[in-house]
N, C-alpha and C positions, 0 to 999 in steps of 0.2 A: 504494499499499499504505500501511495508517494505522500510527502509531506503535504503536499498540496489537498490531497484528498482527506488526510487526518483532519486538517486545518478546517476544511469546510464541514467535515462531519461535525467537529467539536463545536463550531458555530451555530451550525443547524441544532444541534442538540441543546445549545444555550437558548437559541430563539422558542425551542419546543417547551422548555422549562419556564421561561416568561410568559409564554400563553397559558400553561397551566397556571401561573400564579394570578392572572387576570383573572381566568376562569374561576378560581378558588374565591378570590374576593368577590365576584359577581354573584356567586352561587352560594344559596342560605342552606341547602338541604345538607345536614350532616353527614348522611351516607355518601354523598358526591364528594364532598371535602376530604373525606377518608380515602376515596379512590383517587383524587386528585394528589393527594400526599403521598399516595404510595408510587403513583407514577412519577412526580418529581423526584423520590428518593431512586427510582430505578435509572432514570435520565442522568442523576448525578452521577450514579456507579459509572455509566457509561462513559459520560464526559470524563470524568476520573480516568477512566481506562485509556482514554484517547489521548489524554493529556500526557501520560506516560509513554505512550509510543511516539510522541512528538520527539522525545529525546531530550 
């Protein structure tokens, strides 16, 4: 995987996390908030792994 691909994926994951934050702030349903927080955590793990690949 090239450095450009890793950087693009990293930025894309960051954007997805931001969109989930917006959805979290807009959503009042407790069950939906739990699922959003879970998705954010998983995206954070992926982003952390991609950061490690960048060197």
